[in-house]
C-alpha positions in Angstrom: 0.1 0.2 0.1 1.2 3.5 -0.7 2.3 5.3 2.5 0.5 8.6 1.9 1.9 10.3 5.2 5.4 9.5 4.4 5.2 11.1 0.8 3.4 14.0 2.5 6.0 14.3 5.0 8.5 14.6 2.0 6.5 17.0 0.6 6.1 19.1 3.5 10.1 18.9 4.1 10.6 20.6 0.5 8.0 23.1 1.4 9.6 24.1 4.6 13.0 24.3 2.7 11.7 26.5 0.2 9.8 28.9 2.5 13.0 29.0 4.7 14.9 30.5 1.6 12.3 32.8 0.2 10.4 34.2 3.1 12.2 37.3 2.6 11.2 38.2 -0.5 7.8 39.1 0.8 7.0 42.4 2.6 6.3 42.2 6.2 2.7 42.6 5.6 2.8 39.9 2.7 4.7 37.4 4.9 2.5 37.9 7.9 -0.8 37.1 5.7 0.9 33.9 4.1 1.9 32.7 7.4 -1.4 33.5 8.7 -2.8 31.3 5.6 -0.4 28.5 6.6 -1.4 28.4 10.3 -5.0 28.2 9.3 -4.2 25.1 7.1 -2.0 23.3 9.8 -4.7 24.1 12.4 -7.7 23.0 10.5 -9.2 26.5 10.9 -12.1 28.2 8.9 -10.6 31.1 6.5 -12.9 33.7 8.8 -11.6 32.2 12.4 -8.8 34.5 13.7 -6.9 32.9 16.5 -5.4 35.1 19.6 -2.3 36.9 18.2 -0.1 35.5 21.0 -0.9 32.1 19.7 -0.2 32.7 16.5 3.3 34.6 17.2 4.4 31.4 19.0 3.6 29.4 16.2 5.5 31.8 13.8 8.6 31.7 16.3 8.3 27.8 16.3 8.1 28.0 12.4 11.0 30.4 12.1 13.4 28.3 14.2 12.4 25.3 11.9 13.3 27.6 8.8 16.7 28.3 10.3 17.8 24.7 10.5 16.6 24.4 6.6 17.9 27.6 4.9 21.3 26.0 3.7 19.5 22.7 2.7 18.9 21.8 -1.1 15.4 20.7 -2.0 15.2 16.8 -1.8 14.1 14.2 -4.1 10.6 12.4 -3.7 10.9 8.6 -2.9 8.1 6.5 -3.8 8.1 2.7 -3.5 11.7 3.0 -3.0 12.3 4.9 -6.2 13.3 8.3 -6.3 12.0 11.2 -8.3 13.0 14.9 -9.1 10.7 17.1 -7.1 9.8 18.9 -10.3 9.1 15.7 -12.2 5.3 16.0 -11.6 4.1 13.9 -14.6 6.0 11.1 -13.4 5.2 11.3 -10.1 1.4 11.8 -10.7 1.3 8.7 -12.9 2.3 6.8 -9.6 0.0 8.8 -7.3 -3.3 9.1 -9.4 -4.4 5.5 -8.8 -4.2 6.4 -5.1 -6.4 9.2 -5.2 -3.7 12.0 -4.8 -2.3 14.6 -6.8 1.1 16.0 -6.5 2.0 19.8 -7.5 5.1 21.6 -7.8 6.5 24.6 -9.9 8.0 28.2 -9.3 5.6 30.9 -7.7 6.3 34.7 -7.8 10.1 35.6 -7.6 10.6 32.0 -8.7 9.9 30.5 -5.4 9.8 26.8 -5.5 6.2 25.8 -4.8 4.8 22.4 -3.8 1.6 20.7 -2.5 0.0 17.4 -2.0 -3.8 17.0 -2.1 -6.6 14.4 -2.7 -8.6 14.2 -5.7 -12.3 14.9 -5.3 -13.1 15.0 -9.0 -11.8 14.8 -12.4 -13.5 15.6 -15.6 -12.7 16.5 -19.2 -13.5 20.2 -20.2 -12.8 21.8 -23.7 -10.4 18.8 -24.4 -8.3 19.2 -21.3 -8.3 17.4 -17.8 -9.4 19.3 -14.9 -8.9 17.8 -11.5 -11.0 19.0 -8.4 -8.5 18.6 -5.2 -10.2 18.4 -1.9 -8.2 17.9 1.5 -4.5 19.1 1.1 -1.8 17.0 2.9 1.1 19.5 2.3 1.4 23.0 1.1 3.6 26.1 1.7 3.3 29.8 1.9 1.6 30.7 -1.2 -2.3 30.2 -1.4 -2.6 29.4 -5.0 -6.2 28.4 -5.6 -5.7 27.1 -9.0 -2.9 26.4 -11.7 -1.9 24.4 -15.0 0.4 21.7 -15.0 1.1 19.3 -17.5 -1.4 20.4 -19.7 -4.1 19.8 -17.0 -5.8 22.1 -14.7 -5.8 21.9 -10.9 -8.4 23.4 -8.7 -7.3 23.6 -5.1 -10.3 23.9 -3.2 -9.0 24.6 0.3 -6.7 27.4 -0.8 -9.4 28.6 -3.3 -11.9 29.0 -0.4 -9.1 30.9 1.8 -8.2 33.0 -1.0 -11.6 34.0 -1.9 -12.4 34.8 1.6 -9.3 37.0 1.7 -10.3 38.9 -1.3 -13.8 39.4 0.3 -12.2 40.9 3.3 -9.3 42.9 2.5 -11.4 44.4 -1.0 -10.6 47.9 -1.6 -13.3 50.5 -1.1 -13.3 50.8 -5.1 -14.3 47.3 -5.6 -17.1 47.4 -3.2 -19.9 48.2 -5.7 -19.2 45.1 -7.8 -18.9 43.0 -4.4 -22.4 44.1 -3.3 -23.9 43.3 -6.7 -22.3 39.6 -6.8 -23.3 38.9 -3.3 -26.7 40.1 -3.7 -27.0 37.4 -6.6 -26.6 35.0 -3.9 -29.3 36.7 -1.9 -26.5 38.1 0.8 -25.8 41.4 2.1 -21.9 42.3 2.3 -22.4 43.6 5.5 -23.6 40.4 7.0 -20.5 38.5 7.1 -22.3 35.7 8.9 -24.4 34.8 6.3 -21.7 35.3 3.9 -19.5 32.6 5.9 -22.4 30.2 6.0 -22.6 30.3 2.3 -18.9 30.4 1.1 -18.5 26.7 0.2 -21.5 27.1 -2.0 -20.4 30.3 -3.6 -16.8 29.1 -4.2 -18.2 26.0 -5.9 -20.6 27.9 -8.0 -17.6 30.4 -8.8 -15.3 27.5 -9.9 -15.7 28.3 -13.5 -13.9 31.4 -13.2 -10.6 29.5 -12.0 -10.8 26.7 -14.4 -11.4 29.0 -17.4 -8.5 31.2 -16.5 -6.2 28.4 -16.2 -7.7 27.0 -19.9 -7.2 30.4 -21.2 -3.4 30.5 -20.0 -2.9 26.9 -21.2 -4.2 28.1 -24.8 -2.9 31.5 -25.1 -0.6 31.5 -28.4 0.1 35.4 -28.3 2.4 35.5 -25.4 5.0 32.6 -26.5 5.4 30.6 -23.4 9.3 29.9 -23.7 9.8 33.5 -24.1 7.5 34.1 -21.1 9.6 32.1 -19.0 12.7 33.4 -19.8 11.5 37.0 -18.9 10.3 36.0 -15.6 13.7 34.1 -14.9 15.8 36.9 -16.1 13.7 39.8 -14.1 12.5 37.8 -11.2 11.3 39.8 -8.0 11.1 43.2 -10.0 8.0 45.1 -11.6 8.9 43.4 -14.8 8.2 40.0 -13.5 4.8 41.4 -12.3 4.0 43.2 -15.5 4.6 39.9 -17.5 2.4 37.9 -15.0 -0.2 40.5 -15.4 -0.2 40.5 -19.0 -0.4 36.4 -19.3 -3.5 36.7 -16.9 -5.2 39.3 -18.9 -4.6 37.1 -21.9 -6.0 34.4 -20.3 -8.9 36.4 -19.0 -10.0 37.8 -22.3 -8.9 35.3 -25.2 -11.6 32.8 -26.5 -10.9 30.1 -24.4 -10.7 32.0 -21.0 -12.6 33.7 -18.2 -14.7 36.2 -19.4 -15.6 34.9 -22.7 -16.8 31.8 -20.4 -18.7 34.4 -18.4 -20.1 36.1 -21.3 -21.3 32.7 -23.0 -22.7 31.6 -19.6 -24.4 35.0 -18.5 -23.1 34.5 -15.0 -23.5 37.9 -13.6 -22.2 37.0 -10.3 -18.8 35.9 -11.7 -18.6 39.0 -13.7 -19.2 41.0 -10.4 -16.5 39.2 -8.6 -14.3 39.6 -11.2 -14.7 43.4 -11.4 -14.4 43.5 -7.5 -11.2 41.8 -7.4 -9.2 43.5 -10.4 -6.6 45.3 -8.6 -2.9 46.2 -9.3 -1.3 46.1 -12.8 -4.4 44.3 -14.0 -6.4 47.4 -13.1 -4.1 49.6 -15.0 -3.8 47.3 -18.1 -7.8 46.9 -18.1 -9.7 50.1 -17.2 -12.4 49.4 -19.5 -14.1 46.5 -17.6 -15.2 48.7 -14.6 -17.3 51.3 -16.5 -18.5 48.8 -18.3 -19.6 46.8 -15.3 -21.2 50.0 -14.0 -23.3 50.3 -17.2 -24.1 46.6 -17.1 -25.8 46.8 -13.4 -28.5 49.3 -15.0 -28.8 47.9 -18.2 -27.7 44.1 -18.3 -26.1 44.9 -21.6 -23.6 42.0 -22.3 -22.5 43.6 -25.3 -21.1 46.5 -23.3 -19.2 43.9 -21.4 -17.8 42.0 -24.5 -16.6 45.5 -26.3 -14.8 46.0 -23.1 -13.3 42.3 -23.1 -12.2 42.9 -26.9 -10.3 46.2 -26.0 -8.7 44.5 -22.8 -7.5 41.7 -25.4 -6.1 43.9 -27.8 -4.3 46.0 -24.8 -2.7 42.6 -23.4 -1.9 41.7 -26.9 0.1 44.4 -27.7 1.9 44.6 -24.4 2.8 40.9 -24.9 4.3 41.6 -28.3 6.2 44.6 -27.3 7.9 43.4 -24.3 8.9 40.1 -26.2 10.3 42.2 -28.7 12.3 44.2 -26.5 13.5 41.1 -24.6 14.5 39.5 -27.8 16.2 42.6 -29.1 18.2 42.7 -25.9 19.2 39.2 -26.3 20.5 39.8 -29.6 22.5 42.8 -28.4 23.7 40.6 -25.5 22.4 43.4 -23.4 19.8 42.4 -20.8 20.4 45.8 -18.9 19.2 47.4 -22.0 16.1 45.6 -22.3 15.2 46.3 -18.5 15.6 50.1 -19.1 13.4 49.9 -22.4 10.7 47.8 -20.7 10.6 50.0 -17.8 10.7 53.3 -20.0 7.9 52.1 -22.5 5.5 49.8 -20.6 6.0 50.2 -16.9 6.2 54.0 -16.8 3.0 54.6 -18.8 1.2 52.6 -16.3 2.5 54.8 -13.6 5.2 52.2 -12.3 8.2 54.3 -11.8 11.6 52.7 -10.8 13.2 53.8 -7.4 16.5 53.5 -6.5 
């Protein structure tokens, strides 16, 4: 029989090694939020439960002491049935694990942080010719709370992180997105001010809104505009910079607005609640790249005019397409010149500064 706990312990070891080496890349606030999420997962606490700060601080102190012993360690191979596998060889590992009802995930998160998880399979389906796994209880995870991802041309939906992520988006939503959140929750017969009712309905809402996550990943898999290899090179060349953030935001906007992605799915299905949640949660560079969606949605509230949304999505797609082409061209030109610094300055000047992102220092 497969020793699931033994495998989970190995995955957790790599999670801790990665966390110990990359915790410093987060802001103080960002690290605190991720530690809080990790604490809730370890303790099996509902997303809306906030424990006494002294209890959490004690846990954080223990976690940091553990990290201190791992900060110089290398990631370890995963051993299953006496055979060892590279920790990033997800395809081979999952060929062994899937018959036992679990899926292993690994990859690189923001700032090229290695990220790992192990989760139980709740459901498996085919959508648009791609395999989609709905994953339930997580047996191992690290700092990033990642609700969904594509891996080996499959889509993995992580329900536990998705629920926590969704709740955090609601609770920490900026004032500018509250009007859209109010509309979204009203579609479920809920009032944004009655958080108790929202808590009771959270699992239902997340399950009903799962299409947003699925079709974002399908849109990303099928994107042909931003060459995947070029995109990965840019991420690897400029990790933990505004350029990485812009490249990821462009890729996300392409996934959301192309023919296979989130917003086309929402428009086809006429899912007003999903549209409202999308608008409520658009922030950061995505909001700068896609300013058309918010006024279009404000019009939609009064008119239910899906054509206005479709027109905004068309503009958003063209914008993302233009940015992807410009970024790729500048980067490739920099490679030809053997001058990455030139490419960095050109991307900053031509793409980031017009969005209001100015380099400091």
